C-alpha positions in Angstrom: 165.5 122.0 25.0 164.0 118.7 23.9 164.5 117.3 27.4 162.7 120.4 29.0 159.8 119.9 26.6 159.4 116.3 27.4 159.6 117.0 31.1 156.9 119.7 30.8 154.7 117.5 28.8 155.1 114.5 31.2 154.7 116.5 34.4 151.6 118.4 33.2 149.1 115.5 33.2 150.4 114.1 36.5 149.6 117.4 38.2 146.2 117.6 36.7 145.1 114.0 37.5 144.9 114.4 41.3 142.7 117.5 40.9 140.3 115.6 38.6 140.2 112.7 41.0 139.4 115.1 43.9 136.6 116.7 41.9 135.2 113.3 41.0 135.4 112.1 44.6 133.7 115.3 45.9 130.9 114.9 43.4 130.4 111.3 44.5 130.4 112.2 48.2 127.9 115.0 47.6 125.7 112.6 45.7 126.0 110.0 48.4 125.1 112.6 51.1 122.1 113.7 49.1 120.9 110.1 48.8 121.4 109.4 52.5 119.5 112.6 53.4 116.7 111.6 51.1 116.4 108.2 52.7 116.5 109.7 56.2 113.7 112.2 55.2 111.6 109.3 53.8 112.1 107.3 57.0 111.3 110.3 59.2 108.2 111.0 57.3 107.1 107.3 57.5 107.6 107.3 61.3 105.9 110.7 62.0 103.0 110.4 59.5 100.9 107.9 61.6 101.1 110.1 64.6 100.1 113.1 62.5 97.2 111.2 61.1 96.0 110.2 64.6 96.3 113.8 65.7 94.2 114.9 62.6 91.6 112.2 63.2 91.2 113.3 66.9 89.8 116.6 65.6 87.5 115.1 63.0 83.8 114.6 63.6 82.3 111.1 63.0 80.9 112.1 59.6 84.4 112.9 58.3 86.0 109.9 59.8 83.6 107.5 58.1 83.3 109.5 54.9 84.4 108.1 51.6 86.4 111.3 51.0 89.8 111.1 52.7 91.1 114.4 54.1 94.3 114.8 56.1 93.3 118.3 57.4 89.8 118.2 59.0 87.2 120.2 57.1 85.3 121.0 60.3 87.7 120.6 63.3 86.1 120.0 66.6 87.0 119.3 70.3 83.9 117.1 70.9 86.0 113.9 70.7 88.2 115.0 73.6 85.2 116.2 75.6 83.4 112.8 75.1 86.5 110.8 76.1 87.1 112.8 79.2 83.4 112.8 80.3 81.9 109.5 79.2 80.8 107.0 81.9 81.3 109.4 84.8 84.8 110.4 83.6 86.1 106.8 83.8 89.0 107.9 81.5 90.4 109.9 84.5 90.2 106.7 86.6 92.2 104.9 84.0 94.7 107.8 83.9 95.1 107.5 87.7 95.7 103.7 87.5 98.3 104.1 84.8 100.1 106.9 86.5 100.3 105.1 89.9 101.5 101.9 88.2 104.1 103.7 86.1 105.4 105.7 89.0 105.7 102.7 91.3 107.3 100.7 88.6 109.8 103.5 87.9 110.8 103.8 91.5 111.2 100.1 92.2 113.0 99.3 88.9 115.4 102.2 89.2 116.3 101.3 92.8 116.7 97.6 92.2 118.6 98.1 88.9 121.0 100.7 90.5 121.9 98.4 93.4 122.3 95.3 91.1 124.2 97.2 88.4 126.6 98.7 91.1 127.4 95.2 92.4 128.1 93.9 88.9 130.3 96.9 88.2 132.3 97.0 91.4 132.4 93.5 93.0 133.8 90.2 91.9 131.8 87.1 92.9 131.1 83.6 91.6 128.5 83.4 88.9 128.8 87.1 87.9 129.1 86.4 84.2 126.3 83.8 84.3 124.0 86.3 85.9 124.8 89.0 83.4 124.2 86.5 80.6 120.8 85.6 82.2 119.8 89.3 82.0 120.7 89.4 78.3 118.8 86.1 77.8 115.7 87.4 79.5 115.5 90.2 76.9 115.2 87.6 74.1 111.9 86.1 75.2 108.6 87.9 74.3 106.4 89.1 77.1 103.5 86.9 75.8 105.4 83.8 77.1 105.3 85.1 80.6 101.6 85.7 80.8 100.6 82.1 81.8 103.2 81.5 84.5 102.8 85.0 86.0 99.0 84.5 86.0 99.4 81.2 87.9 101.8 82.7 90.4 99.6 85.8 91.0 96.5 83.6 91.4 98.2 81.5 94.1 99.4 84.5 96.1 96.2 86.6 95.6 97.8 89.3 93.5 95.3 89.5 90.7 93.3 92.7 90.4 95.9 94.6 92.5 98.5 97.2 91.9 101.1 95.0 93.6 100.9 92.2 91.1 101.0 94.4 88.1 103.9 96.5 89.5 105.9 93.3 90.1 105.2 92.1 86.6 106.3 95.5 85.0 109.4 95.7 87.2 110.6 92.2 86.2 110.0 93.1 82.6 112.1 96.3 82.6 114.7 95.2 85.1 117.2 93.4 82.8 117.5 96.3 80.4 117.9 98.8 83.3 120.6 96.7 85.0 122.7 96.4 81.8 122.3 100.1 81.1 123.3 101.2 84.5 126.2 98.8 84.7 127.8 100.3 81.6 127.3 103.8 83.1 128.8 102.8 86.5 131.9 101.4 84.7 132.7 105.0 83.6 132.7 106.5 87.1 136.2 106.4 88.6 136.7 104.1 91.6 139.1 106.7 93.1 136.1 108.9 94.0 134.6 106.2 96.1 137.9 105.4 97.7 138.3 109.1 98.7 134.8 109.2 100.1 135.5 106.2 102.3 138.7 107.8 103.5 136.5 110.7 104.6 134.4 108.4 106.7 131.5 107.4 104.4 130.1 103.9 104.7 129.9 101.7 101.5 126.2 102.5 101.2 126.8 106.1 102.0 129.4 106.2 99.2 126.9 104.6 96.8 124.0 106.9 97.8 125.9 110.3 98.1 128.7 109.9 95.5 127.7 107.4 92.9 124.0 108.1 92.6 124.3 111.9 92.0 127.0 111.2 89.3 124.8 108.7 87.6 121.8 110.9 87.0 122.1 110.7 83.2 122.0 106.9 83.3 119.2 106.9 85.9 117.1 109.2 83.7 117.3 106.8 80.8 116.4 103.8 83.0 113.5 105.7 84.7 112.2 106.8 81.3 112.3 103.3 80.0 110.6 101.9 83.0 107.9 104.6 82.9 107.2 104.0 79.2 107.1 100.2 79.7 104.5 100.5 82.4 102.5 103.3 80.8 102.1 101.6 77.4 101.8 98.0 78.5 98.6 96.2 77.3 98.8 92.4 77.7 99.6 92.1 81.4 97.0 94.8 82.4 94.4 93.1 80.3 95.1 89.6 81.7 95.7 90.5 85.4 93.0 93.2 85.8 89.2 92.6 85.6 86.7 95.4 85.8 86.6 98.8 84.1 87.6 100.6 87.3 90.9 98.7 87.3 91.8 99.2 83.7 94.9 101.1 82.6 94.7 103.6 79.7 95.8 101.2 76.9 93.2 98.6 78.0 90.5 101.2 78.6 90.7 102.4 75.0 89.6 98.9 73.9 86.1 100.0 74.9 85.9 102.1 71.8 86.3 98.9 69.6 82.8 97.6 69.2 81.7 94.3 67.6 80.6 95.9 64.3 82.3 99.3 64.4 85.3 101.1 65.8 85.0 104.7 67.0 88.2 105.8 65.5 87.7 109.5 66.4 87.3 108.7 70.1 90.2 106.3 70.1 92.4 108.9 68.3 91.5 111.5 70.9 92.3 109.1 73.8 95.6 108.1 72.1 96.7 111.7 72.0 95.8 112.2 75.6 97.8 109.2 76.5 101.0 110.5 74.9 101.0 113.8 76.7 102.4 112.5 80.1 105.1 110.6 78.2 106.1 113.7 76.3 106.3 115.7 79.5 108.5 113.1 81.1 110.7 113.0 78.0 111.1 116.8 77.9 112.0 116.8 81.6 114.7 114.2 81.2 115.9 115.2 77.7 119.1 117.0 78.9 120.3 113.7 80.5 119.3 111.3 77.7 122.1 111.8 75.2 124.9 111.5 77.8 123.1 108.6 79.5 122.7 106.6 76.3 126.3 107.2 75.2 128.0 106.8 78.5 127.8 103.0 78.5 129.6 102.8 75.2 133.0 103.9 76.6 135.0 102.9 79.6 137.4 105.2 81.3 
């Protein structure tokens, strides 16, 4: 009997201890999850709040913008700011919109085509200097764009490319090309080579295989590179300000600089223009959204 009592007393705590440890761990994990979610909510609010403030300012009249009383929600919302931005100086805002759209579209097409061909060669072929070239693409991403302004300006001045779409498209394409090549190379690595071999057996040429087999399968990766190239050209400021002279040649980011006067900044007009600038990017993003997740994650695995 004594041995049974001792066994019962010794086995009881050992059975209860794991349950207590599990409860303690579950409480700690819940507390950690709550803390992580709180941090994420604060970070999300900090990133979204400036955009919401710009949106609110775009509907405020000038008296509220420059008032001592700060209001997030406009007391007297108005659309006059948007009307002024779209109609001032003979609707020059629409001219800036046309310039930005043409430059962004041409940059997207050229960057996507050059990046696709270069990335395909890096993914499928072996040649001397391959690793060095790949490293050079990574190295190009480390230098800020401001360092390229002076040499690019000198080159464009020699070849007469200033104040032209051609010069600015070339500058934007070279700026976005390294990222696009590295992105597409990782995606092409995930496409089985056997598909291309089967297509060549059926009579397709190497370029036909690339164009009819590889390119349709790489739409998620292409959508990411196209979106990146479009946003790069659409939001760029320094190159457009340096290489373009004259209000008729300005892009949207450079054109908004007109609302910054010497002694005062028209924040309500600038906010309305900024909201109008974001609309095309949002449309492009929504159009390519179904490809973005698979395109961003495809380069992380190989198989």
